PDB file as gemmi writes it, atoms N, CA and C in Angstrom:
CRYST1    1.000    1.000    1.000  90.00  90.00  90.00 P 1                      
ATOM      1  N   MET A   1       1.557 -59.348  76.531  1.00  0.00           N  
ATOM      2  CA  MET A   1       0.114 -59.147  75.518  1.00  0.00           C  
ATOM      3  C   MET A   1       0.819 -59.665  74.505  1.00  0.00           C  
ATOM      4  N   CYS A   2      -0.349 -59.809  73.292  1.00  0.00           N  
ATOM      5  CA  CYS A   2       0.688 -60.831  72.166  1.00  0.00           C  
ATOM      6  C   CYS A   2      -0.036 -59.260  71.116  1.00  0.00           C  
ATOM      7  N   VAL A   3       1.124 -59.393  70.118  1.00  0.00           N  
ATOM      8  CA  VAL A   3       0.191 -58.560  68.798  1.00  0.00           C  
ATOM      9  C   VAL A   3       0.720 -59.340  67.875  1.00  0.00           C  
ATOM     10  N   SER A   4       0.288 -58.654  66.855  1.00  0.00           N  
ATOM     11  CA  SER A   4       0.235 -59.387  65.388  1.00  0.00           C  
ATOM     12  C   SER A   4       0.975 -58.570  65.177  1.00  0.00           C  
ATOM     13  N   VAL A   5       2.512 -58.885  64.103  1.00  0.00           N  
ATOM     14  CA  VAL A   5       3.599 -57.590  63.683  1.00  0.00           C  
ATOM     15  C   VAL A   5       2.258 -58.277  62.336  1.00  0.00           C  
ATOM     16  N   ALA A   6       2.031 -58.638  61.884  1.00  0.00           N  
ATOM     17  CA  ALA A   6       1.327 -58.734  60.256  1.00  0.00           C  
ATOM     18  C   ALA A   6       0.251 -57.516  59.954  1.00  0.00           C  
ATOM     19  N   SER A   7      -0.272 -57.258  60.912  1.00  0.00           N  
ATOM     20  CA  SER A   7      -1.365 -56.090  60.917  1.00  0.00           C  
ATOM     21  C   SER A   7      -1.515 -55.187  62.283  1.00  0.00           C  
ATOM     22  N   ASP A   8      -0.921 -55.028  63.569  1.00  0.00           N  
ATOM     23  CA  ASP A   8      -0.905 -53.933  64.262  1.00  0.00           C  
ATOM     24  C   ASP A   8      -0.045 -52.848  63.846  1.00  0.00           C  
ATOM     25  N   PRO A   9      -0.608 -51.736  63.622  1.00  0.00           N  
ATOM     26  CA  PRO A   9       0.186 -50.618  63.326  1.00  0.00           C  
ATOM     27  C   PRO A   9       1.404 -49.722  64.124  1.00  0.00           C  
ATOM     28  N   THR A  10       0.942 -50.429  65.631  1.00  0.00           N  
ATOM     29  CA  THR A  10       2.093 -49.954  66.652  1.00  0.00           C  
ATOM     30  C   THR A  10       3.492 -50.825  66.550  1.00  0.00           C  
ATOM     31  N   HIS A  11       3.452 -52.071  65.594  1.00  0.00           N  
ATOM     32  CA  HIS A  11       3.785 -53.570  65.694  1.00  0.00           C  
ATOM     33  C   HIS A  11       4.669 -54.400  64.340  1.00  0.00           C  
ATOM     34  N   CYS A  12       4.726 -53.252  63.611  1.00  0.00           N  
ATOM     35  CA  CYS A  12       4.466 -53.306  62.128  1.00  0.00           C  
ATOM     36  C   CYS A  12       5.325 -54.348  61.128  1.00  0.00           C  
ATOM     37  N   GLY A  13       5.208 -55.546  61.244  1.00  0.00           N  
ATOM     38  CA  GLY A  13       6.910 -56.469  60.771  1.00  0.00           C  
ATOM     39  C   GLY A  13       8.027 -56.582  62.259  1.00  0.00           C  
ATOM     40  N   GLY A  14       8.008 -55.963  62.997  1.00  0.00           N  
ATOM     41  CA  GLY A  14       8.295 -56.299  63.951  1.00  0.00           C  
ATOM     42  C   GLY A  14       7.732 -55.296  65.479  1.00  0.00           C  
ATOM     43  N   CYS A  15       8.464 -55.732  66.165  1.00  0.00           N  
ATOM     44  CA  CYS A  15       8.134 -55.143  68.338  1.00  0.00           C  
ATOM     45  C   CYS A  15       8.112 -53.602  67.721  1.00  0.00           C  
ATOM     46  N   GLY A  16       7.281 -52.968  68.601  1.00  0.00           N  
ATOM     47  CA  GLY A  16       7.844 -50.998  68.028  1.00  0.00           C  
ATOM     48  C   GLY A  16       8.221 -50.758  66.922  1.00  0.00           C  
ATOM     49  N   VAL A  17       7.683 -50.951  66.031  1.00  0.00           N  
ATOM     50  CA  VAL A  17       7.934 -50.365  64.367  1.00  0.00           C  
ATOM     51  C   VAL A  17       6.552 -50.212  64.376  1.00  0.00           C  
ATOM     52  N   PRO A  18       6.216 -48.858  64.763  1.00  0.00           N  
ATOM     53  CA  PRO A  18       4.584 -48.089  63.906  1.00  0.00           C  
ATOM     54  C   PRO A  18       4.663 -47.607  62.749  1.00  0.00           C  
ATOM     55  N   CYS A  19       3.377 -47.367  62.179  1.00  0.00           N  
ATOM     56  CA  CYS A  19       3.582 -46.889  60.639  1.00  0.00           C  
ATOM     57  C   CYS A  19       2.876 -45.779  61.038  1.00  0.00           C  
ATOM     58  N   SER A  20       2.898 -44.619  60.039  1.00  0.00           N  
ATOM     59  CA  SER A  20       2.872 -43.155  60.926  1.00  0.00           C  
ATOM     60  C   SER A  20       2.526 -42.644  59.074  1.00  0.00           C  
ATOM     61  N   GLY A  21       2.027 -41.279  59.117  1.00  0.00           N  
ATOM     62  CA  GLY A  21       1.387 -40.330  58.030  1.00  0.00           C  
ATOM     63  C   GLY A  21       0.617 -41.116  57.631  1.00  0.00           C  
ATOM     64  N   GLY A  22      -1.255 -41.737  58.456  1.00  0.00           N  
ATOM     65  CA  GLY A  22      -2.244 -42.371  58.052  1.00  0.00           C  
ATOM     66  C   GLY A  22      -1.799 -44.004  57.590  1.00  0.00           C  
ATOM     67  N   SER A  23      -0.883 -44.145  57.174  1.00  0.00           N  
ATOM     68  CA  SER A  23      -0.509 -45.733  56.957  1.00  0.00           C  
ATOM     69  C   SER A  23      -1.399 -46.965  57.601  1.00  0.00           C  
ATOM     70  N   THR A  24      -1.203 -47.589  57.324  1.00  0.00           N  
ATOM     71  CA  THR A  24      -1.865 -48.804  57.838  1.00  0.00           C  
ATOM     72  C   THR A  24      -1.072 -50.098  58.178  1.00  0.00           C  
ATOM     73  N   CYS A  25      -1.137 -51.004  58.888  1.00  0.00           N  
ATOM     74  CA  CYS A  25      -0.372 -52.640  58.832  1.00  0.00           C  
ATOM     75  C   CYS A  25      -0.582 -53.291  57.395  1.00  0.00           C  
ATOM     76  N   VAL A  26      -0.281 -53.771  56.510  1.00  0.00           N  
ATOM     77  CA  VAL A  26      -0.802 -54.623  56.204  1.00  0.00           C  
ATOM     78  C   VAL A  26       0.045 -56.391  55.419  1.00  0.00           C  
ATOM     79  N   THR A  27      -0.209 -57.031  56.532  1.00  0.00           N  
ATOM     80  CA  THR A  27       0.892 -58.267  55.878  1.00  0.00           C  
ATOM     81  C   THR A  27       2.440 -57.824  55.976  1.00  0.00           C  
ATOM     82  N   GLY A  28       2.613 -57.186  57.474  1.00  0.00           N  
ATOM     83  CA  GLY A  28       3.766 -56.520  57.984  1.00  0.00           C  
ATOM     84  C   GLY A  28       4.313 -55.792  57.375  1.00  0.00           C  
ATOM     85  N   ALA A  29       3.834 -54.899  56.685  1.00  0.00           N  
ATOM     86  CA  ALA A  29       4.445 -53.343  56.572  1.00  0.00           C  
ATOM     87  C   ALA A  29       3.378 -52.426  56.144  1.00  0.00           C  
ATOM     88  N   CYS A  30       4.700 -51.294  56.291  1.00  0.00           N  
ATOM     89  CA  CYS A  30       3.200 -50.018  56.497  1.00  0.00           C  
ATOM     90  C   CYS A  30       2.549 -50.011  55.027  1.00  0.00           C  
ATOM     91  N   ASP A  31       1.202 -49.781  55.029  1.00  0.00           N  
ATOM     92  CA  ASP A  31       0.842 -49.538  53.617  1.00  0.00           C  
ATOM     93  C   ASP A  31      -0.539 -48.086  54.020  1.00  0.00           C  
ATOM     94  N   CYS A  32      -0.741 -47.367  52.848  1.00  0.00           N  
ATOM     95  CA  CYS A  32      -1.105 -46.463  52.809  1.00  0.00           C  
ATOM     96  C   CYS A  32      -2.517 -46.909  52.149  1.00  0.00           C  
ATOM     97  N   PRO A  33      -4.194 -46.355  52.795  1.00  0.00           N  
ATOM     98  CA  PRO A  33      -5.090 -46.870  51.816  1.00  0.00           C  
ATOM     99  C   PRO A  33      -4.941 -46.648  50.260  1.00  0.00           C  
ATOM    100  N   PRO A  34      -5.849 -47.490  49.660  1.00  0.00           N  
ATOM    101  CA  PRO A  34      -6.036 -47.528  48.057  1.00  0.00           C  
ATOM    102  C   PRO A  34      -6.318 -46.190  47.590  1.00  0.00           C  
ATOM    103  N   GLY A  35      -5.938 -46.004  46.904  1.00  0.00           N  
ATOM    104  CA  GLY A  35      -5.739 -44.533  46.525  1.00  0.00           C  
ATOM    105  C   GLY A  35      -4.570 -43.575  46.786  1.00  0.00           C  
ATOM    106  N   GLN A  36      -3.591 -43.850  47.536  1.00  0.00           N  
ATOM    107  CA  GLN A  36      -3.333 -42.908  48.347  1.00  0.00           C  
ATOM    108  C   GLN A  36      -1.750 -43.270  48.222  1.00  0.00           C  
ATOM    109  N   ALA A  37      -0.243 -42.656  48.052  1.00  0.00           N  
ATOM    110  CA  ALA A  37       1.162 -43.891  48.261  1.00  0.00           C  
ATOM    111  C   ALA A  37       1.974 -42.563  49.331  1.00  0.00           C  
ATOM    112  N   LEU A  38       2.766 -43.125  49.816  1.00  0.00           N  
ATOM    113  CA  LEU A  38       4.061 -42.583  51.249  1.00  0.00           C  
ATOM    114  C   LEU A  38       4.900 -41.376  50.731  1.00  0.00           C  
ATOM    115  N   CYS A  39       4.646 -40.349  51.122  1.00  0.00           N  
ATOM    116  CA  CYS A  39       5.376 -39.392  50.112  1.00  0.00           C  
ATOM    117  C   CYS A  39       5.773 -38.530  51.275  1.00  0.00           C  
ATOM    118  N   ALA A  40       7.105 -38.558  51.848  1.00  0.00           N  
ATOM    119  CA  ALA A  40       8.447 -38.313  53.068  1.00  0.00           C  
ATOM    120  C   ALA A  40       6.899 -38.551  54.294  1.00  0.00           C  
ATOM    121  N   GLY A  41       6.867 -39.705  54.222  1.00  0.00           N  
ATOM    122  CA  GLY A  41       5.894 -40.064  55.395  1.00  0.00           C  
ATOM    123  C   GLY A  41       4.539 -40.303  55.788  1.00  0.00           C  
ATOM    124  N   VAL A  42       4.153 -39.470  54.479  1.00  0.00           N  
ATOM    125  CA  VAL A  42       2.775 -39.390  54.728  1.00  0.00           C  
ATOM    126  C   VAL A  42       1.984 -39.546  53.610  1.00  0.00           C  
ATOM    127  N   CYS A  43       1.037 -40.384  53.784  1.00  0.00           N  
ATOM    128  CA  CYS A  43       0.320 -40.524  52.437  1.00  0.00           C  
ATOM    129  C   CYS A  43      -0.822 -39.474  51.997  1.00  0.00           C  
ATOM    130  N   THR A  44      -0.857 -39.658  50.614  1.00  0.00           N  
ATOM    131  CA  THR A  44      -0.827 -38.376  50.025  1.00  0.00           C  
ATOM    132  C   THR A  44      -1.803 -39.252  48.542  1.00  0.00           C  
ATOM    133  N   VAL A  45      -2.764 -38.336  48.113  1.00  0.00           N  
ATOM    134  CA  VAL A  45      -3.669 -39.005  47.262  1.00  0.00           C  
ATOM    135  C   VAL A  45      -2.784 -37.873  45.953  1.00  0.00           C  
ATOM    136  N   LEU A  46      -2.056 -38.541  45.515  1.00  0.00           N  
ATOM    137  CA  LEU A  46      -1.097 -38.500  43.974  1.00  0.00           C  
ATOM    138  C   LEU A  46      -1.959 -37.525  42.678  1.00  0.00           C  
ATOM    139  N   ALA A  47      -3.316 -37.827  42.503  1.00  0.00           N  
ATOM    140  CA  ALA A  47      -4.522 -37.089  41.853  1.00  0.00           C  
ATOM    141  C   ALA A  47      -4.674 -35.753  42.247  1.00  0.00           C  
ATOM    142  N   THR A  48      -4.160 -35.540  43.995  1.00  0.00           N  
ATOM    143  CA  THR A  48      -5.508 -33.883  44.052  1.00  0.00           C  
ATOM    144  C   THR A  48      -4.032 -33.257  44.579  1.00  0.00           C  
ATOM    145  N   ASP A  49      -3.022 -33.791  44.921  1.00  0.00           N  
ATOM    146  CA  ASP A  49      -1.679 -33.222  45.893  1.00  0.00           C  
ATOM    147  C   ASP A  49      -1.496 -32.361  45.116  1.00  0.00           C  
ATOM    148  N   ALA A  50      -1.186 -30.850  44.923  1.00  0.00           N  
ATOM    149  CA  ALA A  50      -0.126 -30.059  44.830  1.00  0.00           C  
ATOM    150  C   ALA A  50       1.797 -29.712  44.534  1.00  0.00           C  
ATOM    151  N   ARG A  51       1.937 -30.897  46.436  1.00  0.00           N  
ATOM    152  CA  ARG A  51       3.439 -30.608  46.465  1.00  0.00           C  
ATOM    153  C   ARG A  51       3.350 -32.333  46.095  1.00  0.00           C  
ATOM    154  N   ASN A  52       2.502 -32.571  45.325  1.00  0.00           N  
ATOM    155  CA  ASN A  52       3.182 -34.897  44.985  1.00  0.00           C  
ATOM    156  C   ASN A  52       2.540 -35.050  44.278  1.00  0.00           C  
ATOM    157  N   CYS A  53       1.780 -34.214  43.050  1.00  0.00           N  
ATOM    158  CA  CYS A  53       1.004 -34.172  41.847  1.00  0.00           C  
ATOM    159  C   CYS A  53       1.275 -35.258  40.833  1.00  0.00           C  
ATOM    160  N   GLY A  54       0.760 -36.085  40.409  1.00  0.00           N  
ATOM    161  CA  GLY A  54       1.414 -37.691  39.990  1.00  0.00           C  
ATOM    162  C   GLY A  54       1.992 -38.618  40.159  1.00  0.00           C  
ATOM    163  N   ARG A  55       2.597 -37.749  40.949  1.00  0.00           N  
ATOM    164  CA  ARG A  55       3.860 -38.566  41.506  1.00  0.00           C  
ATOM    165  C   ARG A  55       4.613 -37.608  42.886  1.00  0.00           C  
ATOM    166  N   TYR A  56       5.283 -38.350  43.539  1.00  0.00           N  
ATOM    167  CA  TYR A  56       6.174 -37.884  44.932  1.00  0.00           C  
ATOM    168  C   TYR A  56       7.432 -36.875  43.844  1.00  0.00           C  
ATOM    169  N   GLY A  57       7.043 -35.367  44.785  1.00  0.00           N  
ATOM    170  CA  GLY A  57       7.924 -34.486  44.783  1.00  0.00           C  
ATOM    171  C   GLY A  57       7.463 -33.637  43.885  1.00  0.00           C  
ATOM    172  N   VAL A  58       7.049 -33.459  42.659  1.00  0.00           N  
ATOM    173  CA  VAL A  58       6.089 -33.106  41.626  1.00  0.00           C  
ATOM    174  C   VAL A  58       5.516 -31.815  42.132  1.00  0.00           C  
ATOM    175  N   ARG A  59       6.040 -30.924  42.132  1.00  0.00           N  
ATOM    176  CA  ARG A  59       4.785 -29.352  43.024  1.00  0.00           C  
ATOM    177  C   ARG A  59       3.851 -28.112  41.420  1.00  0.00           C  
ATOM    178  N   CYS A  60       2.924 -28.550  42.046  1.00  0.00           N  
ATOM    179  CA  CYS A  60       2.139 -27.580  40.876  1.00  0.00           C  
ATOM    180  C   CYS A  60       2.660 -26.307  41.483  1.00  0.00           C  
ATOM    181  N   GLY A  61       2.673 -25.167  39.908  1.00  0.00           N  
ATOM    182  CA  GLY A  61       3.696 -23.464  40.196  1.00  0.00           C  
ATOM    183  C   GLY A  61       2.697 -22.810  41.219  1.00  0.00           C  
ATOM    184  N   THR A  62       3.289 -22.059  41.257  1.00  0.00           N  
ATOM    185  CA  THR A  62       2.545 -20.916  42.257  1.00  0.00           C  
ATOM    186  C   THR A  62       0.705 -20.184  41.610  1.00  0.00           C  
ATOM    187  N   GLY A  63      -0.167 -20.737  42.356  1.00  0.00           N  
ATOM    188  CA  GLY A  63      -1.663 -20.608  42.151  1.00  0.00           C  
ATOM    189  C   GLY A  63      -2.173 -21.536  41.279  1.00  0.00           C  
ATOM    190  N   GLY A  64      -1.506 -23.026  41.121  1.00  0.00           N  
ATOM    191  CA  GLY A  64      -1.053 -24.090  40.457  1.00  0.00           C  
ATOM    192  C   GLY A  64      -2.400 -25.064  41.476  1.00  0.00           C  
ATOM    193  N   VAL A  65      -3.067 -26.319  40.525  1.00  0.00           N  
ATOM    194  CA  VAL A  65      -4.107 -27.590  41.209  1.00  0.00           C  
ATOM    195  C   VAL A  65      -3.431 -28.493  40.703  1.00  0.00           C  
ATOM    196  N   CYS A  66      -3.333 -29.694  41.529  1.00  0.00           N  
ATOM    197  CA  CYS A  66      -3.447 -31.080  40.867  1.00  0.00           C  
ATOM    198  C   CYS A  66      -4.934 -31.449  40.436  1.00  0.00           C  
ATOM    199  N   ALA A  67      -4.862 -31.690  39.123  1.00  0.00           N  
ATOM    200  CA  ALA A  67      -6.115 -32.509  39.180  1.00  0.00           C  
ATOM    201  C   ALA A  67      -5.807 -33.255  38.226  1.00  0.00           C  
ATOM    202  N   ALA A  68      -6.485 -35.002  38.943  1.00  0.00           N  
ATOM    203  CA  ALA A  68      -5.957 -36.398  38.146  1.00  0.00           C  
ATOM    204  C   ALA A  68      -4.619 -36.227  38.152  1.00  0.00           C  
ATOM    205  N   GLY A  69      -4.091 -35.812  38.607  1.00  0.00           N  
ATOM    206  CA  GLY A  69      -2.681 -36.187  38.537  1.00  0.00           C  
ATOM    207  C   GLY A  69      -1.397 -35.374  37.622  1.00  0.00           C  
ATOM    208  N   ARG A  70      -2.602 -34.289  37.138  1.00  0.00           N  
ATOM    209  CA  ARG A  70      -1.325 -33.459  36.854  1.00  0.00           C  
ATOM    210  C   ARG A  70      -1.698 -31.803  37.150  1.00  0.00           C  
ATOM    211  N   CYS A  71      -1.171 -30.913  36.663  1.00  0.00           N  
ATOM    212  CA  CYS A  71      -0.555 -29.987  37.618  1.00  0.00           C  
ATOM    213  C   CYS A  71      -1.522 -28.850  35.957  1.00  0.00           C  
ATOM    214  N   ALA A  72      -2.582 -28.111  36.692  1.00  0.00           N  
ATOM    215  CA  ALA A  72      -3.036 -26.796  36.441  1.00  0.00           C  
ATOM    216  C   ALA A  72      -3.376 -25.779  36.844  1.00  0.00           C  
ATOM    217  N   CYS A  73      -3.772 -24.695  36.233  1.00  0.00           N  
ATOM    218  CA  CYS A  73      -4.213 -23.148  36.458  1.00  0.00           C  
ATOM    219  C   CYS A  73      -5.680 -23.845  36.986  1.00  0.00           C  
ATOM    220  N   ALA A  74      -6.125 -23.122  38.026  1.00  0.00           N  
ATOM    221  CA  ALA A  74      -7.577 -22.955  38.142  1.00  0.00           C  
ATOM    222  C   ALA A  74      -7.941 -22.138  38.047  1.00  0.00           C  
ATOM    223  N   ALA A  75      -9.785 -22.489  37.478  1.00  0.00           N  
ATOM    224  CA  ALA A  75     -10.306 -21.457  36.665  1.00  0.00           C  
ATOM    225  C   ALA A  75      -9.770 -20.070  36.854  1.00  0.00           C  
ATOM    226  N   GLY A  76      -9.605 -19.411  35.935  1.00  0.00           N  
ATOM    227  CA  GLY A  76     -10.090 -17.536  35.881  1.00  0.00           C  
ATOM    228  C   GLY A  76      -8.627 -16.967  35.402  1.00  0.00           C  
ATOM    229  N   VAL A  77      -7.444 -18.563  35.645  1.00  0.00           N  
ATOM    230  CA  VAL A  77      -6.144 -17.813  35.790  1.00  0.00           C  
ATOM    231  C   VAL A  77      -5.471 -18.542  34.653  1.00  0.00           C  
ATOM    232  N   THR A  78      -4.260 -17.958  34.230  1.00  0.00           N  
ATOM    233  CA  THR A  78      -3.825 -18.305  32.955  1.00  0.00           C  
ATOM    234  C   THR A  78      -2.258 -18.951  33.065  1.00  0.00           C  
ATOM    235  N   SER A  79      -1.859 -20.246  33.018  1.00  0.00           N  
ATOM    236  CA  SER A  79      -0.821 -20.862  32.558  1.00  0.00           C  
ATOM    237  C   SER A  79       0.454 -19.428  32.006  1.00  0.00           C  
ATOM    238  N   CYS A  80       1.528 -19.022  32.906  1.00  0.00           N  
ATOM    239  CA  CYS A  80       2.520 -18.200  31.940  1.00  0.00           C  
ATOM    240  C   CYS A  80       3.749 -18.818  32.793  1.00  0.00           C  
ATOM    241  N   GLY A  81       4.806 -19.548  31.581  1.00  0.00           N  
ATOM    242  CA  GLY A  81       5.647 -20.395  32.338  1.00  0.00           C  
ATOM    243  C   GLY A  81       5.375 -21.204  33.778  1.00  0.00           C  
ATOM    244  N   ALA A  82       6.258 -20.724  34.792  1.00  0.00           N  
ATOM    245  CA  ALA A  82       5.855 -21.984  35.874  1.00  0.00           C  
ATOM    246  C   ALA A  82       4.508 -21.212  36.842  1.00  0.00           C  
ATOM    247  N   THR A  83       3.573 -20.452  36.798  1.00  0.00           N  
ATOM    248  CA  THR A  83       3.615 -19.293  37.448  1.00  0.00           C  
ATOM    249  C   THR A  83       1.777 -19.508  36.291  1.00  0.00           C  
ATOM    250  N   CYS A  84       0.604 -19.614  37.212  1.00  0.00           N  
ATOM    251  CA  CYS A  84      -1.151 -19.086  37.571  1.00  0.00           C  
ATOM    252  C   CYS A  84      -0.908 -17.540  37.478  1.00  0.00           C  
ATOM    253  N   THR A  85      -1.457 -16.616  36.730  1.00  0.00           N  
ATOM    254  CA  THR A  85      -1.766 -16.113  36.926  1.00  0.00           C  
ATOM    255  C   THR A  85      -3.181 -15.470  36.429  1.00  0.00           C  
ATOM    256  N   ASN A  86      -3.280 -14.273  36.904  1.00  0.00           N  
ATOM    257  CA  ASN A  86      -4.454 -13.898  36.221  1.00  0.00           C  
ATOM    258  C   ASN A  86      -4.139 -12.583  35.432  1.00  0.00           C  
ATOM    259  N   THR A  87      -4.721 -12.451  34.276  1.00  0.00           N  
ATOM    260  CA  THR A  87      -3.522 -11.513  32.988  1.00  0.00           C  
ATOM    261  C   THR A  87      -4.670 -10.261  32.987  1.00  0.00           C  
ATOM    262  N   ALA A  88      -5.752 -10.852  33.407  1.00  0.00           N  
ATOM    263  CA  ALA A  88      -6.823  -9.645  33.430  1.00  0.00           C  
ATOM    264  C   ALA A  88      -6.321  -7.766  34.645  1.00  0.00           C  
ATOM    265  N   ASN A  89      -5.340  -8.404  35.527  1.00  0.00           N  
ATOM    266  CA  ASN A  89      -4.352  -6.745  36.139  1.00  0.00           C  
ATOM    267  C   ASN A  89      -3.168  -7.412  36.683  1.00  0.00           C  
ATOM    268  N   ASP A  90      -2.622  -8.483  36.213  1.00  0.00           N  
ATOM    269  CA  ASP A  90      -1.281  -8.507  36.417  1.00  0.00           C  
ATOM    270  C   ASP A  90      -0.229  -8.249  35.258  1.00  0.00           C  
ATOM    271  N   ALA A  91       0.665  -6.681  35.307  1.00  0.00           N  
ATOM    272  CA  ALA A  91       1.299  -5.749  34.705  1.00  0.00           C  
ATOM    273  C   ALA A  91       2.258  -6.098  34.058  1.00  0.00           C  
ATOM    274  N   LEU A  92       2.891  -7.733  34.285  1.00  0.00           N  
ATOM    275  CA  LEU A  92       3.961  -8.737  33.793  1.00  0.00           C  
ATOM    276  C   LEU A  92       3.343  -9.410  32.483  1.00  0.00           C  
ATOM    277  N   ASN A  93       1.944  -9.748  33.057  1.00  0.00           N  
ATOM    278  CA  ASN A  93       1.469 -10.251  32.247  1.00  0.00           C  
ATOM    279  C   ASN A  93       0.130 -10.126  31.328  1.00  0.00           C  
ATOM    280  N   CYS A  94      -0.381  -8.722  30.638  1.00  0.00           N  
ATOM    281  CA  CYS A  94      -1.547  -7.846  30.883  1.00  0.00           C  
ATOM    282  C   CYS A  94      -2.240  -8.685  29.251  1.00  0.00           C  
ATOM    283  N   GLY A  95      -3.405  -9.071  29.685  1.00  0.00           N  
ATOM    284  CA  GLY A  95      -4.180  -9.247  28.294  1.00  0.00           C  
ATOM    285  C   GLY A  95      -3.779 -10.879  27.904  1.00  0.00           C  
ATOM    286  N   ALA A  96      -2.364 -11.398  28.308  1.00  0.00           N  
ATOM    287  CA  ALA A  96      -1.275 -12.283  27.329  1.00  0.00           C  
ATOM    288  C   ALA A  96       0.030 -12.618  28.403  1.00  0.00           C  
ATOM    289  N   CYS A  97       0.394 -13.927  28.332  1.00  0.00           N  
ATOM    290  CA  CYS A  97       1.464 -13.733  28.936  1.00  0.00           C  
ATOM    291  C   CYS A  97       2.699 -13.494  28.118  1.00  0.00           C  
ATOM    292  N   GLY A  98       3.207 -12.740  28.824  1.00  0.00           N  
ATOM    293  CA  GLY A  98       4.453 -12.184  28.282  1.00  0.00           C  
ATOM    294  C   GLY A  98       4.146 -10.218  27.864  1.00  0.00           C  
ATOM    295  N   VAL A  99       3.565 -10.095  28.297  1.00  0.00           N  
ATOM    296  CA  VAL A  99       2.475  -8.366  27.972  1.00  0.00           C  
ATOM    297  C   VAL A  99       2.748  -7.263  29.421  1.00  0.00           C  
ATOM    298  N   ARG A 100       4.235  -6.809  28.878  1.00  0.00           N  
ATOM    299  CA  ARG A 100       4.406  -6.150  30.297  1.00  0.00           C  
ATOM    300  C   ARG A 100       3.598  -4.696  29.782  1.00  0.00           C  
ATOM    301  N   CYS A 101       3.272  -3.628  31.284  1.00  0.00           N  
ATOM    302  CA  CYS A 101       2.247  -2.574  31.371  1.00  0.00           C  
ATOM    303  C   CYS A 101       4.170  -2.116  31.533  1.00  0.00           C  
ATOM    304  N   ALA A 102       3.630  -0.372  31.054  1.00  0.00           N  
ATOM    305  CA  ALA A 102       4.952   0.398  31.172  1.00  0.00           C  
ATOM    306  C   ALA A 102       5.150   0.485  32.964  1.00  0.00           C  
ATOM    307  N   THR A 103       6.219   0.781  33.560  1.00  0.00           N  
ATOM    308  CA  THR A 103       6.617   0.856  34.939  1.00  0.00           C  
ATOM    309  C   THR A 103       5.892   2.457  35.365  1.00  0.00           C  
ATOM    310  N   GLY A 104       4.939   2.075  36.488  1.00  0.00           N  
ATOM    311  CA  GLY A 104       3.781   2.627  37.249  1.00  0.00           C  
ATOM    312  C   GLY A 104       2.685   2.507  36.212  1.00  0.00           C  
ATOM    313  N   ARG A 105       2.288   1.378  35.202  1.00  0.00           N  
ATOM    314  CA  ARG A 105       0.921   1.802  34.514  1.00  0.00           C  
ATOM    315  C   ARG A 105       0.621   0.231  34.874  1.00  0.00           C  
ATOM    316  N   PRO A 106      -0.839   0.676  35.675  1.00  0.00           N  
ATOM    317  CA  PRO A 106      -1.882  -1.178  36.002  1.00  0.00           C  
ATOM    318  C   PRO A 106      -2.062  -1.772  34.658  1.00  0.00           C  
ATOM    319  N   CYS A 107      -2.596  -2.643  35.061  1.00  0.00           N  
ATOM    320  CA  CYS A 107      -3.251  -3.491  34.483  1.00  0.00           C  
ATOM    321  C   CYS A 107      -4.691  -3.835  34.493  1.00  0.00           C  
ATOM    322  N   ALA A 108      -6.008  -3.374  33.968  1.00  0.00           N  
ATOM    323  CA  ALA A 108      -6.868  -3.364  33.951  1.00  0.00           C  
ATOM    324  C   ALA A 108      -7.466  -4.310  32.950  1.00  0.00           C  
ATOM    325  N   MET A 109      -8.452  -5.481  33.161  1.00  0.00           N  
ATOM    326  CA  MET A 109      -9.410  -5.326  32.057  1.00  0.00           C  
ATOM    327  C   MET A 109      -8.238  -6.229  31.130  1.00  0.00           C  
ATOM    328  N   GLY A 110      -7.203  -6.325  31.698  1.00  0.00           N  
ATOM    329  CA  GLY A 110      -6.470  -7.050  30.767  1.00  0.00           C  
ATOM    330  C   GLY A 110      -5.751  -6.561  29.599  1.00  0.00           C  
ATOM    331  N   VAL A 111      -5.720  -4.426  30.142  1.00  0.00           N  
ATOM    332  CA  VAL A 111      -4.958  -3.867  28.924  1.00  0.00           C  
ATOM    333  C   VAL A 111      -4.606  -2.790  30.166  1.00  0.00           C  
ATOM    334  N   CYS A 112      -3.110  -2.263  29.571  1.00  0.00           N  
ATOM    335  CA  CYS A 112      -2.541  -1.539  30.387  1.00  0.00           C  
ATOM    336  C   CYS A 112      -3.211  -0.373  30.064  1.00  0.00           C  
ATOM    337  N   ARG A 113      -3.086   0.632  31.476  1.00  0.00           N  
ATOM    338  CA  ARG A 113      -3.678   1.580  31.684  1.00  0.00           C  
ATOM    339  C   ARG A 113      -2.768   2.774  31.631  1.00  0.00           C  
TER     340      ARG A 113                                                      
END                                                                             
């Protein structure tokens, strides 16, 4: 059986050299589809991947989302350092970042109760 090592994803660039992670064989090299990049062996969209936001290995914090290659907090939550939190009910960030409720006092609607 003849194969083209320039375009066959199971023999890319040489016999028995497979492409993986959603990549395809283009002119003898494994490559991701347009708009994607190979990150740890998997094609990923750097514009929206919260584990590879904007470039390989950039992780958005807890509760964060990746939009247009930049980490941001989802709607309804606030960025407090490296964490996205809902300041309406977070006893460590009640009403604003760094405002802590006394031990045993809950935060409700952004006010320590």
